[in-house]
C-alpha positions as CSV (number, residue, x, y, z in Angstrom):
1,X,49.4,-13.3,-201.2
2,X,46.9,-10.9,-199.3
3,X,47.1,-11.0,-195.5
4,X,43.4,-10.9,-194.3
5,X,44.1,-11.0,-190.3
6,X,46.0,-7.8,-189.5
7,X,49.6,-7.9,-187.7
8,X,49.5,-11.3,-186.1
9,X,50.9,-12.0,-182.8
10,X,53.3,-15.0,-182.7
11,X,55.0,-16.6,-179.6
12,X,57.8,-18.9,-179.9
13,X,58.4,-21.3,-177.0
14,X,60.7,-23.5,-175.2
15,X,60.9,-25.1,-172.0
16,X,62.9,-22.3,-170.1
17,X,62.1,-19.4,-172.5
18,X,65.7,-18.2,-172.9
19,X,68.1,-19.5,-175.6
20,X,66.3,-21.8,-177.7
21,X,63.0,-19.8,-177.9
22,X,65.2,-16.5,-178.7
23,X,67.0,-18.5,-181.7
24,X,63.6,-19.6,-182.7
25,X,62.1,-16.1,-182.7
26,X,64.9,-14.9,-185.2
27,X,64.3,-17.9,-187.5
28,X,60.4,-17.1,-187.3
29,X,60.9,-13.4,-187.9
30,X,63.2,-14.2,-191.0
31,X,60.8,-17.0,-192.2
32,X,57.6,-14.5,-191.9
33,X,59.6,-11.5,-193.3
34,X,60.3,-13.4,-196.4
35,X,56.7,-14.7,-196.7
36,X,55.4,-11.1,-196.3
37,X,53.5,-12.1,-193.3
38,X,52.9,-9.0,-190.9
39,X,53.4,-10.1,-187.4
40,X,55.0,-9.5,-184.1
41,X,57.2,-12.1,-182.7
42,X,57.9,-12.8,-179.1
43,X,59.4,-15.2,-177.4
44,X,58.4,-17.1,-173.8
45,X,58.8,-20.2,-171.7
46,X,56.3,-22.9,-171.6
47,X,54.5,-21.6,-168.2
48,X,53.7,-18.4,-169.7
49,X,52.0,-19.2,-172.8
50,X,48.5,-19.4,-171.0
51,X,48.4,-15.8,-170.1
52,X,49.6,-14.4,-173.7
53,X,46.8,-15.0,-176.3
54,X,48.9,-15.3,-179.4
55,X,47.5,-16.2,-183.1
56,X,50.4,-18.6,-183.6
57,X,52.7,-20.5,-181.4
58,X,55.8,-21.9,-182.7
59,X,57.4,-24.6,-180.2
60,X,59.7,-27.5,-180.0
61,X,58.1,-30.6,-181.1
62,X,58.7,-32.1,-177.5
63,X,56.2,-29.0,-176.2
64,X,54.1,-28.5,-179.2
65,X,51.4,-31.0,-177.6
66,X,51.6,-28.9,-174.3
67,X,50.4,-25.7,-176.0
68,X,47.6,-26.9,-178.4
69,X,44.6,-24.9,-177.3
70,X,46.4,-22.0,-176.4
71,X,46.4,-20.7,-179.9
72,X,44.6,-21.1,-183.1
73,X,47.8,-22.2,-184.8
74,X,50.6,-24.3,-183.3
75,X,53.6,-25.1,-185.4
76,X,55.7,-27.7,-184.3
77,X,59.8,-27.4,-184.7
78,X,62.4,-29.9,-184.9
79,X,65.2,-27.8,-186.5
80,X,65.3,-24.2,-185.1
81,X,67.4,-22.8,-188.2
82,X,64.9,-24.1,-191.1
83,X,63.3,-21.1,-192.3
84,X,61.9,-22.7,-195.1
85,X,60.0,-25.1,-193.1
86,X,58.7,-22.5,-190.7
87,X,57.6,-20.3,-193.8
88,X,55.9,-23.1,-195.6
89,X,54.1,-24.5,-192.6
90,X,53.2,-20.7,-191.6
91,X,51.6,-20.2,-195.1
92,X,49.9,-23.5,-195.4
93,X,48.2,-23.1,-191.6
94,X,47.6,-19.3,-191.9
95,X,45.4,-20.3,-195.4
96,X,43.5,-22.9,-193.6
97,X,42.6,-20.3,-191.0
98,X,41.5,-18.0,-193.9
99,X,44.0,-15.3,-192.4
100,X,45.8,-15.1,-195.7
101,X,44.6,-15.6,-199.2
102,X,46.2,-16.2,-202.9
């Protein structure tokens, strides 16, 4: 796997930007590390997304539609601890964007 777009900026989002986005940040960091994707992962509340310009947003499923358009890639999450889902979904969507190749 070759990463074409260097050092992706990833933002994990929840309604308030505290506990669940921080848990999700740790899950996403682990998943991307396992997938060998070079990224900086930050967490935030929903209202701050507009000013952050990330490449990828990972959000709770109930907030995912609210962040569409603020990043080229949006991953909707229902299980904050499912690293395998995050990894597979990130790989699939990053391939679609042309940011990674086999």
